[in-house]
Every structure is written in structure tokens, then in C-alpha cells.
C-alpha angles and dihedrals in degrees: 000000000000090000092054092049091050090050091050091051091052091044094053095039096050093041092053093045091052097041100043103034117009099044087063092052119087107167108217088348090286115062121073118175116226104191092156088085085074086078091067095038093056097058116118116266093246094055109127119249091238091055091049093048093050094048091045094049093050093045089050091047091052090049090049091052092052095040100040090229101140101231101322094117093044093050095045096044093045090052090049090051090051092054096038096094096050090046090049092049092047094050104038101037087212129131106254091215084084112086107233135145113233104245139129091262094055104037104020132251100278097047092044091049091051091046092053092042095053093042095049091044091053091047094047093047090053096042098044092044091052091044095049095036089190136086092198097108106039099174093055092045092051092044092052091049093049096045093045090048092051094048091047090049091049092051095047093047087049090053090048091050092049092046092050091051091048096051 
């Protein structure tokens, strides 16, 4: 029960942060941070794929309702949840039968950084491509993906640093 309450706190907190503050922020007109993907990245390694997909879909749906983005967040976040386990296996080289929470303390700084980088890159590629819905201007598309990935990475590593200091 405690785990579900903790997940609901993170869900509500990250959803409100994204919807009320970060959706209004477009750094340089290109970069938008998406730290709410941290919610999916922090699930324990033994979380079932169905559980991840449901949480991701509902988080994406809430973000779509606040952002008026017609399913782009739900699709991108659900896809990220689907590929989370293979990315985690590829990065950590650990057996996922162990029950661990992906964090700097458990997997180390470099593997966690790579895990967050690949996950946020995948999410940003999907989201920005769906948002743009055109491959006409490649340089702008690539620039938006890279800047959004970097700002998301910066936010998530900041959360991880604050969480590590708190615990």
C-alpha cells in the first residue's frame, strides 16, 4: 500500500509541475523539458509491463488533457514504457529478476545517466515528431529533439540529485 501511495504522490506532483509550469516554458522557442517521464523511469525493475503501460498511458492522458495535445503525450509515454525494460537491461547489465529501483545509488552514475539519456531521447524523438508531423525542416526537428532531450535530462538528474540528498 505504501508503494502505491508513493507512486500517486509522484504522479500528482510531476503532473502538476509539468502542466502548470513547464508546459508554458519553451526555452529559446525550441526546448521544452518533460521531467514527468521520470515517473516511468523510477519504477522498480520487476514492475510488470502491463502495470507500466497503464501508468504511462494515464500519465500521458492527463498531460494531454492539460496540454491540449490530442494523444501525443499518451502515445509517446506509452511507447517509452514499452521499451523501458530493454533499455534498462541494455544499460545496467543486471538481471532484472533482482528487485531494484533504477537510481544513481543502485546502478551507478554513468549507467543511470545513459539510461535517462536514452529514455528521454526516445521520448523526445516520438513526441517532437508527432508534434511537428512533418519532416520538411530536418535541422529544426533535430534541434528541437536535442534541446528537449538535454533539458529533460537536466531536470531528471536534478530530481535524482535532490532525491539522493533527501534520502
